[in-house]
C-alpha positions as CSV (number, residue, x, y, z in Angstrom):
1,X,78.2,-34.9,8.5
2,X,81.3,-36.6,9.7
3,X,84.6,-34.9,10.7
4,X,87.6,-36.8,9.5
5,X,91.3,-36.4,9.9
6,X,94.1,-38.1,8.0
7,X,97.8,-37.1,7.6
8,X,97.0,-33.8,9.4
9,X,94.2,-32.9,6.9
10,X,90.8,-32.3,8.4
11,X,87.8,-32.8,6.1
12,X,84.1,-33.6,6.2
13,X,82.0,-36.3,4.6
14,X,78.3,-36.9,4.4
15,X,76.9,-39.8,6.3
16,X,74.1,-40.5,3.7
17,X,76.5,-40.4,0.7
18,X,79.1,-42.6,2.5
19,X,76.6,-45.2,3.5
20,X,75.3,-45.4,-0.1
21,X,78.7,-46.5,-1.4
22,X,80.0,-46.3,-4.9
23,X,81.3,-42.8,-4.8
24,X,84.2,-40.8,-3.3
25,X,83.6,-37.3,-1.8
26,X,84.8,-34.8,0.7
27,X,84.5,-31.2,1.7
28,X,87.8,-29.6,2.7
29,X,88.5,-27.3,5.6
30,X,91.3,-24.8,6.1
31,X,93.3,-27.3,8.2
32,X,96.2,-29.4,6.9
33,X,97.9,-27.3,4.2
34,X,100.9,-25.1,3.7
35,X,99.5,-21.7,2.7
36,X,100.4,-18.8,4.9
37,X,98.8,-15.6,6.2
38,X,95.2,-14.9,5.2
39,X,95.4,-18.2,3.2
40,X,96.5,-20.3,6.1
41,X,96.6,-23.1,5.5
42,X,94.6,-25.4,3.2
43,X,93.7,-22.9,0.5
44,X,92.5,-24.5,-2.7
45,X,92.0,-21.4,-4.8
46,X,94.6,-20.3,-7.4
47,X,92.8,-17.0,-8.0
48,X,92.9,-15.4,-4.5
49,X,96.5,-14.2,-4.6
50,X,98.1,-17.2,-2.8
51,X,101.5,-18.6,-4.0
52,X,100.6,-21.1,-6.7
53,X,103.2,-23.5,-5.4
54,X,101.5,-23.6,-2.0
55,X,98.1,-24.2,-3.6
56,X,99.5,-27.1,-5.7
57,X,101.0,-28.6,-2.7
58,X,97.7,-28.4,-0.9
59,X,96.0,-30.2,-3.8
60,X,98.8,-32.9,-3.7
61,X,97.9,-33.5,-0.1
62,X,94.2,-33.8,-1.0
63,X,95.2,-36.2,-3.8
64,X,96.9,-38.3,-1.2
65,X,93.5,-39.0,0.3
66,X,92.5,-40.8,-2.9
67,X,91.4,-37.8,-5.0
68,X,93.9,-37.8,-8.0
69,X,94.8,-34.4,-9.4
70,X,94.9,-35.7,-12.9
71,X,91.2,-36.7,-12.6
72,X,90.0,-33.3,-11.3
73,X,87.7,-31.0,-13.3
74,X,87.3,-27.5,-11.9
75,X,84.2,-25.3,-12.1
76,X,84.4,-21.6,-13.1
77,X,81.9,-20.0,-10.8
78,X,80.1,-16.8,-11.6
79,X,77.0,-17.1,-9.3
80,X,74.7,-18.2,-12.1
81,X,72.9,-21.5,-12.8
82,X,74.8,-23.2,-15.7
83,X,75.3,-26.9,-15.0
84,X,77.9,-28.6,-17.3
85,X,78.2,-32.3,-18.1
86,X,81.8,-33.3,-18.1
87,X,83.7,-36.5,-19.1
88,X,87.1,-38.0,-19.0
89,X,88.2,-35.6,-21.8
90,X,87.8,-32.8,-19.3
91,X,90.0,-34.2,-16.5
92,X,92.8,-31.9,-15.5
93,X,91.0,-28.7,-16.6
94,X,91.6,-25.9,-14.3
95,X,94.5,-27.4,-12.5
96,X,96.8,-29.2,-15.0
97,X,95.6,-27.5,-18.2
98,X,93.6,-24.4,-19.2
99,X,89.9,-24.8,-18.9
100,X,87.2,-23.9,-21.5
101,X,84.5,-24.5,-18.8
102,X,83.6,-20.9,-18.4
103,X,80.5,-19.5,-16.6
104,X,79.8,-22.8,-15.0
105,X,78.5,-23.1,-11.4
106,X,77.8,-26.8,-11.4
107,X,79.3,-30.0,-12.8
108,X,77.9,-33.4,-13.4
109,X,79.0,-36.7,-14.8
110,X,78.2,-40.4,-15.1
111,X,81.7,-41.5,-15.9
112,X,83.6,-43.3,-13.1
113,X,86.8,-41.6,-12.0
114,X,86.0,-38.1,-13.1
115,X,86.5,-35.9,-10.1
116,X,84.2,-32.9,-9.9
117,X,85.6,-29.9,-7.9
118,X,83.7,-26.7,-6.9
119,X,84.9,-23.9,-4.6
120,X,83.4,-22.2,-1.5
121,X,83.9,-19.7,1.3
122,X,80.3,-19.1,2.6
123,X,78.2,-20.1,-0.4
124,X,76.2,-23.4,-0.2
125,X,77.7,-26.6,-1.6
126,X,75.2,-29.0,-3.0
127,X,76.2,-32.7,-3.6
128,X,74.0,-35.0,-5.7
129,X,74.3,-38.8,-6.1
130,X,71.9,-40.9,-8.2
131,X,72.6,-44.5,-7.1
132,X,70.3,-45.9,-9.7
133,X,71.7,-44.2,-12.8
134,X,75.2,-43.9,-11.2
135,X,75.5,-40.2,-11.8
136,X,76.8,-37.4,-9.6
137,X,76.7,-33.6,-9.6
138,X,78.0,-30.6,-7.6
139,X,76.4,-27.2,-7.6
140,X,77.6,-23.9,-6.1
141,X,74.6,-22.0,-4.6
142,X,75.4,-18.4,-3.7
143,X,72.5,-16.2,-2.9
144,X,71.8,-15.6,-6.6
145,X,72.0,-19.3,-7.4
146,X,69.8,-20.0,-4.4
147,X,67.3,-17.4,-5.5
148,X,67.2,-18.8,-9.0
149,X,66.8,-22.4,-7.8
150,X,70.1,-23.9,-8.9
151,X,69.2,-27.1,-6.9
152,X,66.1,-27.7,-9.0
153,X,68.0,-26.8,-12.2
154,X,70.7,-29.4,-11.3
155,X,68.0,-32.1,-10.8
156,X,66.4,-31.1,-14.1
157,X,69.7,-31.5,-15.9
158,X,70.4,-34.8,-14.3
159,X,67.0,-36.0,-15.4
160,X,67.7,-34.7,-19.0
161,X,71.2,-36.1,-19.3
162,X,71.0,-39.3,-17.3
163,X,67.4,-40.1,-16.9
164,X,67.6,-39.5,-13.2
165,X,64.4,-39.6,-11.0
166,X,64.7,-37.0,-8.2
167,X,63.0,-39.6,-5.9
168,X,66.1,-41.7,-6.1
169,X,68.7,-39.0,-5.6
170,X,70.7,-38.4,-2.4
171,X,71.8,-34.9,-1.5
172,X,74.3,-33.4,0.9
173,X,74.1,-29.7,1.8
174,X,77.6,-28.7,2.9
175,X,79.1,-26.1,5.3
176,X,78.0,-22.6,4.4
177,X,76.9,-19.4,6.0
178,X,74.0,-19.7,8.4
179,X,70.9,-17.5,8.6
180,X,72.2,-15.7,11.7
181,X,75.3,-14.6,9.8
182,X,73.8,-13.9,6.4
183,X,72.5,-10.3,6.8
184,X,71.6,-8.5,3.6
185,X,70.0,-5.2,2.5
186,X,66.3,-5.1,1.9
187,X,66.6,-4.9,-1.9
188,X,68.0,-8.4,-1.8
189,X,65.4,-9.5,0.7
190,X,62.6,-8.3,-1.6
191,X,63.9,-10.6,-4.3
192,X,63.5,-13.6,-2.0
193,X,60.2,-12.4,-0.7
194,X,58.8,-12.1,-4.2
195,X,59.6,-15.8,-4.7
196,X,57.6,-16.7,-1.5
197,X,60.6,-17.4,0.8
198,X,59.2,-15.3,3.6
199,X,59.5,-18.2,6.2
200,X,63.3,-18.1,5.6
201,X,63.6,-14.3,6.2
202,X,64.1,-12.7,9.7
203,X,64.1,-9.0,10.2
204,X,67.2,-7.4,11.7
205,X,66.5,-6.3,15.3
206,X,68.9,-3.4,15.0
207,X,68.7,-2.2,11.3
208,X,65.3,-1.8,9.6
209,X,67.1,-1.7,6.2
210,X,68.4,-5.3,6.6
211,X,67.3,-8.8,7.2
212,X,68.7,-12.3,7.6
213,X,68.1,-15.1,5.0
214,X,68.4,-18.8,5.5
215,X,70.1,-19.9,2.3
216,X,70.6,-23.5,3.5
217,X,66.9,-23.9,4.3
218,X,65.8,-22.4,1.0
219,X,68.0,-24.8,-0.9
220,X,66.5,-27.7,1.0
221,X,63.0,-26.5,0.3
222,X,63.8,-26.0,-3.4
223,X,65.0,-29.6,-3.6
224,X,62.0,-31.0,-1.9
225,X,59.7,-29.0,-4.1
226,X,61.6,-30.5,-7.1
227,X,60.7,-34.0,-6.1
228,X,63.6,-35.0,-3.8
229,X,62.6,-37.0,-0.7
230,X,63.4,-35.1,2.5
231,X,64.8,-38.2,4.1
232,X,67.4,-38.3,1.3
233,X,68.8,-34.8,2.2
234,X,71.6,-34.4,4.8
235,X,71.9,-30.9,6.1
236,X,74.3,-30.5,9.1
237,X,73.8,-26.7,9.5
238,X,77.5,-26.2,9.8
239,X,78.2,-22.4,9.4
240,X,81.4,-21.2,7.8
241,X,81.3,-17.8,9.4
242,X,80.6,-19.2,12.9
243,X,83.7,-21.5,12.7
244,X,86.6,-19.4,11.3
245,X,89.2,-21.7,12.8
246,X,87.8,-24.5,10.6
247,X,86.5,-22.8,7.5
248,X,87.3,-19.8,5.3
249,X,84.5,-17.2,5.3
250,X,84.3,-14.4,2.9
251,X,82.3,-12.3,5.3
252,X,84.3,-13.1,8.4
253,X,87.6,-12.5,6.7
254,X,86.3,-9.5,4.7
255,X,87.4,-11.0,1.4
256,X,91.0,-11.7,2.5
257,X,90.7,-15.5,2.5
258,X,91.3,-18.7,0.8
259,X,88.8,-21.2,-0.5
260,X,87.6,-24.7,0.5
261,X,86.5,-27.2,-2.2
262,X,83.9,-29.9,-2.7
263,X,85.1,-33.1,-4.4
264,X,82.8,-35.8,-5.8
265,X,83.3,-38.7,-8.1
266,X,82.0,-42.1,-9.0
267,X,84.3,-44.9,-8.0
268,X,86.2,-46.4,-11.0
């Protein structure tokens, strides 16, 4: 993954997606915006309590990087596995107009110029690009989405909607909480163990009622199991909680935080 800086805005891009060409994408950081306090400073969430004028200014700054606000389509994330196909008719939903895209944790499109936007502060961003069918998707994988295989579900939806072959698809797994930081109670661990993810679980050395889970690794394995080529997956292992100066982290900031966003579109 490549760290970029332009006009004071720091953001990340995937090497594999950039080299493929034909798309525009980034993952934002908390650097380069105007928000204050716990939201400092590139908060891209309108729903955390930040001043809406600051959030809009932050989006205007992102727009200046070549990501037009009027083309953006926001997800409405509820930690489930619904993937919604969107089109030019949906542009502006969530930022310029009210959105009817409710209960959606993933977006996909094959229309050039439609800018998919999903939001993060520890959960796993999944970027999908099919260079053969010219289609893209973003999926928000929290622990529930990871457990339920939202990566495979996204691939299945791309196959159904666009005729995509997982063998062709490129994926980027973005900055998110690492295994060393994602400690959970055993009732959650048991759910993952029941799905045979034991190799991604490490017992806590200090609390027998808790363990650590590798959400990034599970998402990668899920994608490979669904037919994706491992060489087509870029996983930089950037942790949001380990890098609080760069990223918002729900855990590190105990819920008092802003949000980063993933952006992805096909070039028009």
